[in-house]
C-alpha positions in Angstrom: 137.5 156.0 56.6 136.4 158.7 58.9 135.6 158.8 62.5 131.9 159.8 61.5 131.7 156.8 59.2 132.9 154.6 61.6 130.5 155.5 64.7 128.1 155.7 62.0 128.1 152.2 61.4 126.4 149.9 63.9 128.2 146.8 62.7 131.6 148.5 63.7 130.4 150.1 67.2 131.8 148.2 70.3 129.2 146.3 72.2 127.8 147.9 74.9 126.6 146.1 78.5 124.4 147.3 81.2 126.4 144.8 83.5 129.6 146.4 85.5 132.5 144.7 87.0 132.4 141.4 88.5 135.0 139.9 91.1 135.7 135.7 90.3 134.0 133.3 92.3 137.3 132.3 94.3 137.3 135.9 95.9 135.1 135.0 99.0 137.9 132.1 99.6 140.5 134.1 99.1 139.0 136.7 101.3 138.2 134.4 104.2 142.0 132.5 103.8 143.2 136.1 104.2 141.5 137.1 107.2 142.1 133.9 108.8 145.7 134.2 108.3 145.7 138.0 109.4 143.3 137.5 112.3 146.1 134.7 113.6 148.9 137.3 112.8 147.1 139.9 114.8 146.2 137.5 117.8 150.0 136.3 118.0 151.6 139.7 117.9 148.8 140.9 120.7 149.4 138.0 123.0 145.9 136.4 122.6 145.8 132.8 123.4 142.1 132.1 122.9 141.0 130.9 119.8 137.1 132.5 120.2 139.3 136.1 119.9 141.3 135.3 117.0 138.2 133.8 115.3 136.1 137.0 116.1 139.1 138.9 114.8 139.0 137.0 111.4 135.3 137.0 111.1 135.3 140.8 111.3 138.3 141.3 108.8 136.3 138.8 106.6 133.1 141.2 106.8 134.9 144.5 106.2 137.3 143.0 103.6 134.5 141.8 101.4 132.5 144.7 101.5 135.4 147.1 101.2 136.8 145.2 98.0 133.3 144.8 96.2 132.7 148.4 96.7 135.7 149.6 94.9 135.7 147.1 91.9 131.2 146.1 91.7 129.7 149.5 93.6 128.7 149.6 96.7 125.0 148.8 96.1 126.6 144.8 95.4 129.3 145.2 98.1 125.8 145.6 100.7 124.6 142.5 98.9 128.5 141.0 99.3 128.4 142.3 103.0 124.9 140.6 103.7 125.9 137.1 102.3 129.2 137.5 104.8 127.1 138.3 108.0 124.6 135.2 106.6 127.9 133.0 106.7 129.7 134.2 109.8 126.4 133.8 112.0 126.4 130.1 110.3 129.7 129.2 111.5 129.3 130.8 114.5 126.1 128.5 115.5 127.7 125.4 114.1 131.2 125.6 115.2 129.9 125.3 119.0 127.7 122.4 117.9 130.4 120.8 116.4 132.8 121.2 119.0 130.1 119.7 121.6 129.5 116.7 119.2 133.4 116.1 119.0 134.2 116.4 122.6 131.1 114.1 123.7 132.1 111.4 121.0 135.8 111.3 121.9 135.1 111.1 125.5 132.0 109.1 125.3 133.3 106.3 123.1 136.1 105.2 126.0 133.6 102.8 127.8 130.7 102.5 125.5 129.9 99.0 124.4 127.4 96.4 124.6 128.2 95.6 128.5 127.8 99.4 129.1 124.4 99.3 127.5 123.0 96.2 129.1 123.8 96.4 132.4 123.2 98.3 135.4 125.5 99.8 138.3 124.0 97.3 140.7 126.6 97.0 143.3 129.6 99.0 141.5 130.8 101.5 143.4 131.3 104.7 141.5 135.0 105.2 141.9 134.9 101.6 140.8 135.6 100.1 136.8 132.5 98.5 135.4 128.6 98.9 135.5 126.6 100.6 132.8 123.5 102.8 131.8 120.6 99.7 131.5 118.6 100.6 134.1 119.0 104.7 133.5 118.1 103.6 129.9 114.6 101.7 131.0 113.7 104.6 133.2 114.3 107.2 130.8 112.4 105.1 128.0 109.1 104.2 130.4 109.3 108.0 132.1 109.1 109.9 128.7 106.7 107.4 127.1 104.2 108.2 129.9 104.6 111.4 129.6 104.2 111.2 125.5 101.0 108.6 126.2 99.4 111.6 128.7 100.4 114.9 127.1 99.9 114.2 122.9 96.3 113.5 123.2 95.3 116.2 125.6 97.8 118.9 123.4 96.4 117.7 119.7 92.8 117.8 120.7 93.5 121.2 122.8 94.8 122.3 119.4 92.1 121.0 117.5 89.9 122.7 119.7 91.4 126.1 119.4 91.8 125.8 115.4 88.6 124.4 114.6 85.6 125.2 117.2 87.6 127.7 119.6 85.7 131.0 119.4 84.9 133.7 122.5 86.1 134.1 125.9 86.7 130.3 126.2 89.7 130.1 123.3 90.9 133.4 124.6 91.5 132.2 128.5 92.8 128.6 126.7 95.6 130.4 124.6 96.2 132.7 127.3 97.0 129.7 129.8 99.1 127.7 127.3 101.2 130.9 126.7 101.7 130.6 130.5 102.6 127.0 130.5 104.9 127.8 127.9 107.5 129.4 130.3 106.9 127.6 133.2 110.5 126.2 134.4 110.7 122.4 135.0 111.2 123.2 138.7 107.6 124.7 139.1 106.3 121.6 137.4 108.4 119.5 139.7 107.4 121.0 142.7 103.7 121.1 141.8 103.3 117.5 141.5 105.6 117.1 144.4 103.1 119.0 146.4 100.0 117.4 144.9 101.0 113.7 144.1 103.5 113.0 146.9 102.9 115.3 149.8 98.9 115.4 149.6 98.0 112.2 147.8 101.4 110.4 149.9 101.9 108.2 146.5 105.5 108.0 147.1 108.5 108.8 144.5 108.2 106.9 141.2 108.9 107.2 137.6 105.3 107.9 136.8 105.1 111.2 139.0 108.2 112.1 137.1 105.9 111.6 133.8 103.4 113.8 135.0 106.0 116.5 135.5 107.3 115.8 132.2 104.0 116.0 130.4 103.2 119.2 131.7 106.0 120.8 130.2 105.5 118.8 127.2 101.7 120.1 126.5 102.2 124.1 126.0 105.2 122.7 122.7 102.6 119.9 121.4 99.4 122.3 121.2 101.4 125.3 119.7 103.2 123.0 117.2 99.8 121.1 116.3 98.0 124.4 116.4 100.4 125.9 113.6 99.9 122.7 111.4 96.4 122.7 111.6 96.6 126.2 110.1 98.5 125.4 107.5 95.7 123.2 105.9 93.7 125.1 103.2 90.4 126.0 104.1 89.1 125.1 100.5 90.1 121.2 102.0 87.5 121.8 104.4 85.0 123.4 102.5 85.3 120.9 99.8 84.4 118.2 102.5 81.7 119.9 104.3 80.0 120.8 100.5 80.0 117.0 100.1 77.9 116.5 103.2 80.6 115.0 105.8 80.2 116.0 109.2 82.9 118.3 110.8 84.4 115.6 113.4 84.5 113.5 110.2 86.4 116.1 108.0 89.0 116.9 110.7 89.7 113.0 111.5 89.8 112.2 107.1 91.2 115.8 105.7 93.0 117.7 108.3 94.9 115.7 110.5 96.0 113.4 107.3 97.2 116.5 106.4 98.8 117.9 108.9 100.2 114.8 110.2 103.7 115.4 109.1 104.3 118.8 111.1 102.5 117.4 114.2 104.5 114.3 114.5 107.6 116.6 114.3 106.4 118.8 116.9 105.5 116.1 118.9 109.6 114.5 118.2 110.7 118.0 119.4 108.8 117.9 122.4 109.6 114.6 123.3 113.2 116.0 122.8 113.0 118.7 125.0 111.9 116.8 128.1 114.1 113.8 127.6 117.2 115.8 129.4 115.4 117.4 132.0 116.7 116.6 135.5 114.6 119.1 137.9 111.4 116.9 137.9 113.5 113.5 137.9 115.4 114.8 141.3 112.2 115.8 142.7 109.9 113.0 142.2 111.6 110.1 140.4 114.9 110.3 142.7 117.5 107.8 141.9 118.6 103.7 142.1 121.5 101.8 140.9 119.4 98.9 140.6 116.9 98.1 137.8 113.3 99.5 138.6 110.9 97.9 135.4 107.8 99.4 137.2 107.3 103.3 136.9 104.4 103.2 138.9 106.2 102.7 142.3 109.8 103.4 144.1 112.5 105.3 142.6 113.5 104.8 139.0 116.7 105.8 137.5 117.1 108.1 134.3 119.7 109.0 132.2 120.0 112.7 133.3 120.2 112.0 136.6 122.9 109.3 135.9 125.0 111.6 133.9 124.4 114.1 136.9 125.4 111.8 139.5 128.4 110.3 137.6 130.0 113.6 137.1 129.8 115.1 140.5 131.2 111.8 142.3 133.7 111.3 139.6 136.6 113.6 141.0 138.0 114.1 138.2 139.0 111.7 135.3 138.2 108.4 136.2 135.5 105.7 135.8 132.5 107.3 136.8 133.6 110.3 134.1 134.2 108.2 131.6 130.4 106.9 132.4 129.0 110.1 132.4 130.4 111.0 129.2 129.6 107.9 127.6 125.7 108.5 129.0 125.8 111.5 127.4 126.5 110.3 124.0 123.6 108.0 124.3 121.1 110.8 125.5 122.4 112.5 122.5 122.1 109.8 120.2 118.6 109.0 121.7 117.2 112.4 120.4 118.9 111.9 117.5 117.1 108.8 116.7 113.8 110.4 117.8 114.4 113.3 114.9 115.5 111.0 112.5 112.0 109.0 112.9 110.5 112.1 113.2 111.7 113.1 109.3 110.8 109.4 108.3 107.0 109.9 109.6 106.9 113.1 108.0 108.0 112.1 105.0 105.7 108.9 104.8 102.5 110.7 106.1 102.9 113.8 103.5 100.5 114.3 101.2 101.3 112.8 98.0 101.6 115.3 95.1 101.2 114.5 91.8 99.4 115.6 87.9 
């Protein structure tokens, strides 16, 4: 059979493909392993002792190696895609490794004294250098102060967001938006100084947990307003128009249609605001002060809190010892408290989310 006959027969032609060469699925893992090994070798040869240095070298080698091999085998277009993917993975690791290291360090050091006794007793007459004592008074103070701040800030924040989204027009709405933006950047120490001058120095109300709650509420309001405002904007206008077309008043439409639709996102925003103020120390230092005894009345006399407890135990520890261990255990408790808040927020958001169906 001649060459021309072979080419004219469609059944004998070799199959053509628009797809070029492709690297195997294990290629990124191989490059990552090689980059880590090469990074360790370069660090050892250069005498670098920091883990951060060899990790950065390995990250750079991973990105460049992925691009170089992919460009030679798959082409420059696919190589650019792989380089972008490599950069995303490197950025993810740079974000997750410090977080994982922080959690591991806190857990490993905090579990030494974290038990039922530690959670149910106060410092009382226990000196900072002595073993024993606990954080019950600090947990009680934190719960009361954060609870009061939430009770004050959430209604104000949600109603302000409803006004801006549903009713706000003209100069007043612009002024409210401007001041909310300004409040978002207020340092916690400034909010504490404002309440100190007004509540304690001018009105002479004295140090108390409620005074600290006022400053925490100032810090919490702009976060609640912004998160609620964005959630309300996501509600489709068709839902509002359908309700209004049925003759339902606007206030009832907001109450029965708009808020239930966005309640999941609003709850998440509130929980994020609570998580922000839970760890604030400056307002507590200025307004609540500190005590080693249990004070269940947030409206009178100084009251303890977890951030302040951690700070005092650490500065009074003088190095590894009972106070040092109590500081780490209190930090672990604070992290667990914030984690529980986030889990509760996710549960409420899923529970209250609009049900989808056919």
